[in-house]
C-alpha positions in Angstrom: -139.0 150.9 22.1 -134.9 150.0 22.5 -134.8 146.1 23.4 -133.8 147.2 27.2 -137.1 148.8 27.6 -139.0 145.9 25.8 -137.5 143.6 28.6 -138.5 146.0 31.4 -142.0 146.1 29.7 -142.2 142.2 29.5 -141.0 141.9 33.1 -143.8 144.2 34.4 -146.4 142.7 31.6 -146.0 139.5 34.1 -146.7 140.9 36.6 -144.4 139.4 39.4 -145.2 136.1 38.2 -141.8 135.5 36.3 -140.7 135.1 32.7 -137.5 132.9 31.8 -134.9 134.2 29.6 -135.2 131.8 26.7 -138.7 133.5 26.6 -137.7 136.5 26.9 -135.0 136.5 23.9 -137.5 134.4 21.6 -140.0 137.3 22.1 -137.4 139.9 21.7 -135.7 138.3 19.0 -132.3 138.6 20.7 -130.2 136.4 22.7 -130.5 135.3 26.1 -126.8 137.0 26.3 -128.3 140.1 25.7 -131.1 139.7 28.2 -128.8 139.0 31.0 -126.6 142.1 30.0 -130.4 144.3 29.7 -131.5 142.6 33.5 -128.0 143.5 34.6 -127.9 147.1 33.7 -131.8 147.5 35.3 -130.3 146.2 38.5 -127.4 148.5 38.8 -129.8 151.4 38.7 -131.9 149.9 41.5 -134.4 147.8 39.8 -135.1 144.9 42.2 -135.0 141.7 39.3 -134.7 138.3 41.1 -134.1 135.2 39.5 -135.4 131.8 40.0 -134.5 128.4 38.3 -138.0 127.1 36.9 -140.1 130.5 36.5 -137.1 132.9 35.2 -136.9 136.7 36.3 -139.4 138.5 38.1 -139.4 142.2 38.7 -140.1 142.7 42.4 -139.5 146.5 42.9 -138.4 149.3 40.8 -137.0 152.5 41.9 -138.4 156.3 41.1 -136.6 157.1 38.0 -138.2 159.2 35.2 -136.3 157.1 32.6 -137.9 157.0 29.0 -139.1 153.6 29.1 -140.8 154.5 32.2 -142.3 158.2 31.3 -143.0 156.9 27.4 -145.9 154.5 28.1 -147.5 157.2 30.6 -147.8 159.7 27.6 -150.8 159.6 25.4 -150.7 163.0 23.6 -149.4 161.9 19.6 -147.7 165.2 19.8 -144.7 163.3 21.4 -142.8 160.8 18.8 -139.5 160.3 20.6 -138.2 159.6 23.6 -134.6 159.7 24.6 -132.4 159.7 27.6 -131.4 157.8 30.4 -130.3 157.8 34.1 -127.8 160.9 34.0 -126.5 163.4 31.5 -124.6 166.6 31.4 -127.8 168.1 30.0 -131.0 167.5 28.5 -131.3 170.8 26.6 -127.7 170.1 25.0 -128.6 166.4 24.1 -132.0 167.9 22.9 -130.0 170.8 20.8 -128.0 168.3 19.6 -130.8 166.0 17.7 -132.6 169.0 16.7 -129.5 170.0 14.9 -129.6 166.3 13.7 -133.0 166.7 11.7 -135.2 165.4 15.1 -138.6 165.9 14.4 -140.8 168.1 16.4 -142.2 166.5 20.0 -138.8 164.5 20.6 -137.8 164.5 24.1 -135.3 164.0 26.3 -135.5 163.0 29.9 -133.2 162.3 32.5 -133.4 161.1 36.5 -130.1 163.9 37.1 -128.3 166.2 35.2 -124.5 167.2 36.3 -124.3 170.3 34.3 -127.6 171.6 34.0 -128.3 175.4 34.2 -130.7 177.9 34.2 -131.6 181.6 32.6 -128.3 183.6 32.0 -126.3 180.2 32.4 -127.0 180.0 36.2 -126.1 176.9 37.4 -129.3 174.5 38.0 -129.2 172.1 40.9 -130.2 168.7 39.3 -130.1 166.0 41.8 -131.9 162.4 41.7 -135.3 162.9 42.8 -136.1 165.5 40.2 -137.4 165.4 36.4 -134.8 167.3 33.8 -136.8 167.0 30.2 -136.0 169.3 27.0 -138.6 169.1 24.2 -137.6 170.0 20.4 -140.3 172.4 19.1 -140.4 173.6 15.5 -142.7 176.6 15.5 -144.0 177.6 12.0 -143.3 181.4 13.2 -140.6 183.8 12.9 -138.2 184.3 15.7 -140.3 188.0 16.5 -143.1 185.8 17.0 -141.9 183.9 19.7 -142.0 185.9 23.0 -144.7 184.6 24.6 -143.4 180.7 23.8 -141.7 180.6 27.7 -145.2 181.7 28.9 -146.9 178.9 26.9 -144.8 176.3 28.2 -145.4 177.6 31.8 -149.0 177.6 31.0 -148.6 173.9 29.9 -146.3 172.9 33.0 -148.9 174.3 35.4 -151.8 172.6 33.3 -149.6 169.1 33.9 -149.1 170.0 37.7 -152.4 171.0 38.6 -153.7 167.7 37.0 -151.7 165.6 39.8 -153.3 168.1 42.5 -150.4 171.0 43.2 -151.7 174.7 43.0 -149.2 175.7 40.5 -148.6 179.4 40.1 -146.6 181.1 37.3 -143.9 184.0 37.7 -143.1 185.6 34.8 -140.9 184.8 32.7 -139.9 181.1 33.4 -140.5 179.7 37.0 -143.6 177.9 38.0 -144.2 178.2 42.0 -146.6 176.5 44.6 -149.1 178.6 46.3 -151.9 180.7 46.6 -152.8 183.9 44.4 -152.3 187.1 46.9 -150.0 184.9 49.1 -146.4 184.7 49.8 -144.9 182.1 47.4 -144.5 178.7 48.9 -141.8 177.3 46.8 -140.3 176.9 43.4 -141.6 173.8 41.7 -140.0 174.3 38.4 -138.0 176.1 36.0 -138.3 176.2 32.0 -135.2 177.5 29.6 -135.7 178.1 26.1 -133.0 178.2 23.6 -133.4 178.5 19.6 -131.7 178.1 16.2 -132.7 180.8 13.7 -132.2 183.1 11.0 -134.0 186.7 10.9 -137.8 185.4 10.0 -137.3 181.8 10.2 -137.3 179.6 13.1 -135.4 176.1 12.7 -136.1 175.0 16.0 -136.5 175.8 19.8 -135.6 173.5 22.8 -137.9 173.7 25.9 -136.2 172.9 28.7 -137.7 172.2 32.2 -136.4 171.1 35.5 -138.8 170.2 38.7 -138.4 169.4 41.9 -140.6 166.0 42.8 -138.9 165.4 46.1 -135.4 166.2 47.8 -132.5 164.6 47.0 -129.4 164.4 49.7 -130.4 168.2 50.4 -133.8 169.9 51.1 -133.4 173.1 49.1 -134.5 176.4 51.3 -136.4 178.0 48.3 -137.8 174.6 46.8 -141.4 173.5 46.6 -141.7 169.8 45.6 -144.6 168.5 43.7 -144.0 165.0 46.2 -145.1 166.8 49.3 -148.7 168.6 47.5 -149.2 165.3 45.2 -148.4 162.4 47.5 -147.7 159.5 46.4 -147.0 160.6 42.6 -143.8 159.1 41.0 -141.5 161.1 38.8 -142.4 159.2 35.5 -146.0 160.0 35.9 -145.1 164.0 36.7 -143.0 164.2 33.3 -146.0 162.3 31.5 -148.4 164.8 32.7 -146.0 168.4 31.9 -145.9 166.7 28.6 -149.3 166.6 28.2 -150.1 169.8 29.4 -147.2 171.0 26.9 -148.5 169.8 24.1 -151.9 171.3 24.6 -150.7 174.8 25.0 -148.3 174.7 22.5 -150.9 173.3 20.1 -153.3 176.1 20.8 -150.6 178.8 20.6 -149.5 177.6 17.1 -153.3 177.4 15.8 -154.0 180.7 17.2 -151.1 182.6 19.2 -151.1 183.4 22.5 -154.6 185.7 23.2 -156.2 182.6 23.7 -154.1 181.6 26.6 -153.8 184.9 28.2 -156.8 184.6 30.5 -155.2 181.2 31.8 -151.5 182.9 32.4 -152.9 185.8 34.0 -155.5 183.4 36.2 -152.5 181.4 37.6 -149.6 184.5 37.9 -148.1 184.8 41.4 -147.2 188.2 40.4 -150.5 189.8 39.6 -151.4 193.0 41.4 -148.2 192.8 43.6 -145.1 195.6 43.3 -142.3 194.3 41.9 -138.9 195.0 40.9 -137.4 194.2 37.2 -133.3 194.2 37.4 -131.1 193.3 34.2 -128.6 190.3 33.9 -125.8 192.9 35.8 -128.1 193.2 38.7 -129.0 196.9 37.9 -132.9 197.8 38.7 -134.8 198.6 35.2 -138.1 199.9 36.8 -140.3 199.4 39.6 -144.1 198.9 39.6 -147.1 197.0 40.1 -147.8 194.2 37.9 -150.8 194.8 35.5 -150.5 192.0 34.0 -148.8 190.5 30.7 -149.7 191.5 27.2 -150.1 189.5 24.2 -146.5 189.5 23.2 -145.8 187.9 26.6 -144.5 191.2 27.9 -144.5 192.0 31.5 -147.0 195.2 32.1 -145.8 197.0 34.8 -147.6 200.4 36.4 -144.7 202.7 37.5 -144.5 206.0 39.2 -143.6 207.3 35.2 -146.2 205.4 33.7 -147.4 202.1 32.2 -144.2 199.8 31.1 -143.9 196.7 29.3 -140.9 194.3 30.1 -139.5 192.2 27.6 -136.9 190.7 29.8 -135.4 190.8 33.3 -135.3 189.3 36.9 -138.2 189.6 38.8 -138.7 190.2 42.6 -141.2 190.9 44.9 -140.5 194.4 46.3 -143.2 194.4 49.9 -145.5 191.7 50.8 -148.9 192.9 48.9 
């Protein structure tokens, strides 16, 4: 934990009673000027910190921001070993990739309250305003790249577990989206998106970065197709959402690395937004490649469709519902 985070933690521990700059400086082994500087940074980003002669600094309010120092104390799974990030970054995935290239261990996380250059699959822009959670995790699976086809689905299972633990009803839309809704009914809104990037040789995976963007509450604009965790889990804070999702991912990833995707297959299909539905799958140029009814997913993470020309297993593509079920 950084000295800045230590200052916030100490103010929280004081529970509104106040703590002097001198006591903070002595406790943390830094100067009073450094304490004042850290307090000024927190004030600038929205923390209500009062200063009173005789009682010192007092935390009276805090913004709903998924900063590392807010998320870290809520995460209990030992899989997560490092927490980086801050108020804003261009892309948490880019930050995490830089850390991975520098040797960051598996279980390293980058989290931010907003991104200025967030992106989704196929390089599409991902709107990343304040009010969401944007996080990326460094994974180092001891598996060949060819065996990682199901990994986006594994991460999706973990995200769904985390959101469901908060009271959401999360549905998984192959290959990388998490929506709210009820199986068989129209999808209500997109809660989260997942983007995986990796560095690998022919038979060795160096690292995978799993990026997740989660809509918690609307920013200045409410997007028509978006769902918001805060609408389903009233009063939940962004840091709690981030921690719940990280807990879910750690468990699902641990199961995958130990036993493969097979033990998670039933759970994925039980949360699938597409099971039994008629869909079209298009390539990145928008050309429709297959239309069929979804039969499920297989152990390689492929979407299985029954089409007019027979059964097909799709490795990648954009899926849209053709008609209501």
